[in-house]
BAFI-3210 file (N, C-alpha, C; in Angstrom, 3 decimals, decimal comma, padded with zeros to 6 digits):
// residues 119
n [1|2|3|4|5|6|7|8|9|10|11|12|13|14|15|16|17|18|19|20|21|22|23|24|25|26|27|28|29|30|31|32|33|34|35|36|37|38|39|40|41|42|43|44|45|46|47|48|49|50|51|52|53|54|55|56|57|58|59|60|61|62|63|64|65|66|67|68|69|70|71|72|73|74|75|76|77|78|79|80|81|82|83|84|85|86|87|88|89|90|91|92|93|94|95|96|97|98|99|100|101|102|103|104|105|106|107|108|109|110|111|112|113|114|115|116|117|118|119]
n.u [000,831|000,497|001,646|-000,414|-000,393|-000,292|-002,017|-002,844|-005,813|-005,285|-002,698|-003,251|-004,834|-002,970|-001,083|-002,811|-003,433|-000,907|-000,449|-002,591|-001,950|000,483|-000,414|-002,205|-000,400|001,088|-000,902|-001,351|001,155|001,869|000,693|002,311|004,847|004,236|003,548|006,045|007,392|005,961|006,667|009,443|009,455|008,156|009,980|012,160|011,064|010,559|013,168|014,355|013,013|013,175|012,143|012,148|014,732|015,916|014,422|013,203|013,670|011,239|009,467|010,049|009,204|006,474|005,842|006,290|004,264|001,938|002,243|002,335|-000,223|-001,704|-000,691|-001,525|000,075|000,733|002,481|004,693|005,444|005,828|007,600|009,301|010,880|013,982|015,508|017,975|020,305|021,982|024,621|023,455|020,838|018,278|018,333|016,435|015,465|014,401|013,615|011,687|009,292|006,994|004,270|002,547|-000,351|-000,724|-002,091|-003,994|-001,963|000,287|002,545|004,025|006,957|008,350|011,198|012,009|014,019|014,154|015,231|016,174|017,771|020,275|021,668]
n.v [-001,172|002,238|005,332|008,113|011,163|014,712|017,781|018,975|020,192|022,141|022,890|023,962|026,177|027,738|028,333|029,690|031,970|033,190|033,742|035,505|037,673|038,520|039,261|041,350|043,221|043,731|044,904|047,235|048,547|048,736|051,011|053,217|052,562|052,455|055,122|056,287|055,213|056,525|059,193|059,089|058,428|060,699|062,758|061,955|062,185|064,935|065,949|064,968|066,215|067,887|070,384|071,855|072,420|074,880|076,683|078,512|078,069|078,384|077,552|074,830|074,109|074,643|072,732|070,416|070,655|070,465|067,857|066,359|066,731|065,412|062,788|062,265|062,716|062,955|062,767|064,436|067,948|070,995|072,497|070,641|069,751|069,773|071,686|071,933|073,405|071,496|070,893|071,054|070,787|069,999|069,000|067,143|066,474|064,794|064,124|062,212|061,128|058,525|057,648|054,856|053,667|050,541|048,501|048,851|050,565|050,458|051,406|051,793|053,346|054,798|055,805|057,650|058,348|060,197|060,947|062,615|061,091|058,498|057,564]
n.w [000,000|-000,777|000,628|001,428|-000,395|-000,465|000,296|003,438|005,092|007,052|006,291|003,774|004,514|005,932|003,891|002,148|003,653|003,800|001,062|000,536|002,239|001,116|-001,456|-000,767|000,334|-001,964|-003,594|-002,160|-002,249|-004,940|-006,412|-005,568|-006,568|-009,281|-009,750|-009,309|-011,497|-013,531|-012,978|-013,434|-016,170|-017,217|-016,569|-018,138|-020,719|-020,895|-020,625|-022,921|-024,927|-027,869|-028,598|-026,273|-025,617|-026,310|-024,938|-022,023|-018,424|-017,179|-019,180|-019,258|-016,704|-016,988|-018,908|-017,402|-015,454|-017,027|-018,106|-015,740|-014,799|-016,773|-016,494|-013,954|-011,658|-008,349|-006,264|-006,230|-006,357|-008,228|-006,755|-005,600|-007,611|-009,207|-011,548|-013,906|-016,178|-018,511|-020,489|-023,718|-023,060|-020,657|-017,222|-015,037|-011,737|-008,741|-005,303|-003,159|-000,673|000,070|001,984|002,839|004,209|005,755|007,491|010,454|012,707|011,189|008,719|005,461|004,528|001,805|000,019|-002,812|-005,685|-008,527|-011,784|-014,807|-017,582|-018,037|-015,843]
ca.u [000,000|001,275|001,234|-001,130|000,344|-001,208|-002,013|-003,887|-006,647|-004,580|-001,601|-003,853|-005,259|-001,761|-000,562|-003,772|-003,259|000,357|-000,647|-003,493|-001,214|001,436|-001,182|-002,700|000,739|001,382|-001,938|-001,181|002,424|002,020|000,452|003,458|005,907|003,788|003,670|007,469|007,683|005,381|007,495|010,709|009,176|007,843|011,225|012,953|010,425|010,784|014,591|014,735|012,180|014,011|011,555|012,381|016,170|016,288|013,485|013,598|013,327|009,792|008,788|010,233|008,297|005,126|005,695|006,149|002,935|000,960|002,404|001,979|-001,685|-002,171|-000,285|-002,087|001,176|000,412|003,500|005,615|004,950|006,846|008,587|010,234|011,605|015,199|015,735|019,255|020,768|023,100|024,998|022,504|019,469|017,863|018,358|015,385|015,601|013,596|013,631|010,438|008,888|005,582|003,858|001,363|-000,882|-000,966|-003,234|-003,826|-001,063|001,487|002,655|005,279|007,509|009,254|011,926|012,278|014,840|013,891|015,961|016,264|019,061|020,461|022,384]
ca.v [000,000|003,474|006,384|009,212|012,407|015,808|018,938|018,908|021,391|023,163|023,378|024,816|027,435|028,518|028,861|030,658|033,214|033,788|034,275|036,656|038,786|039,008|039,955|042,620|044,138|044,126|045,829|048,512|049,191|048,893|052,372|054,105|052,223|052,851|056,572|056,559|054,912|057,619|060,384|058,862|058,510|062,092|063,530|061,592|062,739|066,385|066,217|064,615|066,967|068,810|071,717|072,560|072,643|076,283|077,524|078,912|077,179|078,547|076,702|073,451|073,954|074,590|071,427|069,420|070,787|069,909|066,397|065,787|066,733|064,349|061,498|062,194|062,635|063,739|062,553|065,570|069,202|071,748|072,969|069,558|069,409|070,551|071,792|072,578|073,368|070,575|070,831|071,761|070,465|070,179|067,845|067,244|065,454|064,993|063,118|062,325|059,979|058,172|056,864|054,079|052,939|049,132|048,114|049,317|051,716|050,075|052,062|051,601|054,612|054,510|056,959|057,508|059,337|060,129|061,971|062,383|060,554|057,063|057,206]
ca.w [000,000|-000,856|001,557|000,788|-000,586|-000,713|001,173|004,454|005,181|007,832|005,445|002,750|005,145|006,222|002,622|001,618|004,416|003,353|-000,286|000,623|002,843|000,111|-002,493|-000,231|000,394|-003,344|-004,060|-001,461|-002,601|-006,384|-006,915|-005,302|-007,519|-010,614|-009,846|-009,468|-012,897|-014,321|-012,769|-014,135|-017,603|-017,538|-016,528|-019,317|-021,915|-020,902|-020,847|-024,288|-025,872|-028,653|-028,659|-025,006|-025,403|-026,468|-024,202|-020,666|-017,321|-016,959|-020,162|-018,807|-015,563|-017,531|-019,547|-016,340|-014,835|-017,971|-018,183|-014,439|-014,742|-017,665|-015,929|-012,604|-010,704|-007,155|-005,233|-006,190|-006,910|-008,950|-005,773|-005,294|-008,831|-009,429|-012,991|-014,188|-017,563|-018,636|-021,895|-024,560|-022,663|-019,272|-016,313|-014,037|-010,702|-007,545|-004,244|-002,410|000,134|000,029|003,152|002,496|005,362|005,431|008,314|011,829|012,782|010,451|007,418|004,723|004,059|000,693|-000,507|-004,234|-006,364|-009,959|-012,531|-016,248|-017,975|-017,924|-014,610]
c.u [000,885|000,723|000,535|-000,234|-000,670|-001,089|-003,148|-004,674|-005,934|-003,395|-002,115|-004,244|-004,050|-001,210|-001,504|-003,637|-001,990|000,191|-001,532|-002,766|-000,227|000,712|-001,708|-001,586|001,101|000,377|-001,814|000,053|002,570|001,747|001,613|004,587|005,517|003,879|005,141|007,896|007,156|006,204|008,802|010,518|008,901|009,104|012,098|012,381|010,679|012,239|015,008|013,916|013,037|013,456|011,807|013,841|016,548|015,390|013,966|013,180|011,829|008,997|008,903|009,312|006,856|004,854|005,525|004,758|001,863|001,034|002,035|000,460|-002,248|-001,882|-000,836|-000,994|000,872|001,497|004,474|004,927|006,108|007,947|009,651|011,091|012,798|015,498|017,034|019,580|021,996|023,443|024,053|021,068|019,228|018,020|017,315|015,584|014,751|013,824|012,351|010,166|007,388|005,287|002,537|000,865|-001,213|-002,184|-002,945|-002,974|000,272|001,461|003,990|005,722|008,568|009,880|012,300|013,180|014,580|014,644|015,947|017,653|019,149|021,101|021,423]
c.v [001,248|004,502|007,503|010,435|013,507|016,879|018,795|020,211|022,489|023,726|024,309|026,174|028,324|029,134|029,892|031,998|033,922|034,428|035,520|037,865|039,379|039,770|041,307|043,650|044,638|045,128|047,196|049,269|049,469|050,316|053,330|053,829|052,597|054,365|056,983|056,283|056,024|058,897|060,251|059,011|059,958|062,943|063,226|062,182|064,242|066,699|065,921|065,353|068,037|070,233|072,524|072,923|074,128|077,228|077,767|077,865|077,225|077,673|075,222|073,173|073,826|073,236|070,331|069,472|070,188|068,380|065,721|065,740|065,598|062,976|061,268|061,949|063,553|063,639|063,721|066,799|069,892|072,237|071,911|069,143|070,347|070,507|072,557|072,433|072,469|070,421|071,667|071,526|070,722|068,882|068,103|066,130|065,822|063,846|063,308|061,033|059,777|057,290|056,182|053,356|051,494|048,611|048,518|050,572|051,412|050,714|051,703|052,962|054,303|055,806|056,683|058,641|059,145|061,258|061,613|061,874|059,070|056,642|056,853]
c.w [000,000|000,126|000,789|000,690|-000,829|000,342|002,175|004,474|005,961|007,043|004,362|003,324|005,430|004,932|002,007|002,339|003,979|001,980|-000,250|001,208|001,837|-001,002|-001,995|-000,112|-001,003|-003,876|-003,398|-001,971|-004,090|-006,875|-006,684|-006,289|-008,947|-010,793|-009,984|-010,916|-013,805|-014,187|-013,534|-015,640|-018,022|-017,545|-017,741|-020,598|-022,007|-021,223|-022,282|-025,348|-026,576|-028,652|-027,382|-024,789|-025,449|-025,666|-022,772|-019,632|-017,035|-017,939|-019,788|-017,622|-016,031|-018,195|-018,504|-015,724|-015,737|-018,006|-016,862|-014,268|-015,585|-017,066|-014,522|-011,559|-009,530|-006,084|-005,127|-006,765|-007,621|-008,006|-005,462|-006,487|-009,005|-010,926|-013,207|-015,670|-017,616|-020,116|-022,730|-024,165|-021,196|-018,500|-015,225|-013,022|-009,490|-006,572|-003,442|-001,650|000,000|001,233|002,820|003,748|004,960|006,184|009,751|011,860|012,091|009,065|006,782|004,219|003,005|000,205|-001,952|-004,709|-007,850|-010,640|-014,012|-016,573|-017,702|-016,613|-013,513]
res [x|x|x|x|x|x|x|x|x|x|x|x|x|x|x|x|x|x|x|x|x|x|x|x|x|x|x|x|x|x|x|x|x|x|x|x|x|x|x|x|x|x|x|x|x|x|x|x|x|x|x|x|x|x|x|x|x|x|x|x|x|x|x|x|x|x|x|x|x|x|x|x|x|x|x|x|x|x|x|x|x|x|x|x|x|x|x|x|x|x|x|x|x|x|x|x|x|x|x|x|x|x|x|x|x|x|x|x|x|x|x|x|x|x|x|x|x|x|x]
***
C-alpha cells in the first residue's frame, strides 16, 4: 500500500493566508511604484524633448505641470523638482517619500529618487 500524498486542510489554510497577505501588500504598494515609474518617464520625456532645449526654465516647468496633470502625478509638486541646464538640454531630478498605510497603525515609508538621464 502506498502512503497518501497531498495537502492537508490546515496546510492549505496557512498557505492561503500567506498568499493573501502578500497579495494585499502588493496591491497597497504597487500604486506608489507605478507613480514613481510615471514620474521617471515624464522627466525623461521632458529632458529629451528637442523643442524645449532652447526655451527657458519657466517653459520646462510649464511642460512638467501639464504632463503631471495628464499622468495624474500627485507625489511631487513643482517645488520639489530641481531643474538645471546641462549641456545643450535640461536635467530634471527629484527626491520624495511616500507613506502608504498598510493596516492598523502600520505604514510603509518609501523613498524615491527620480531623474532624467540614464544614470
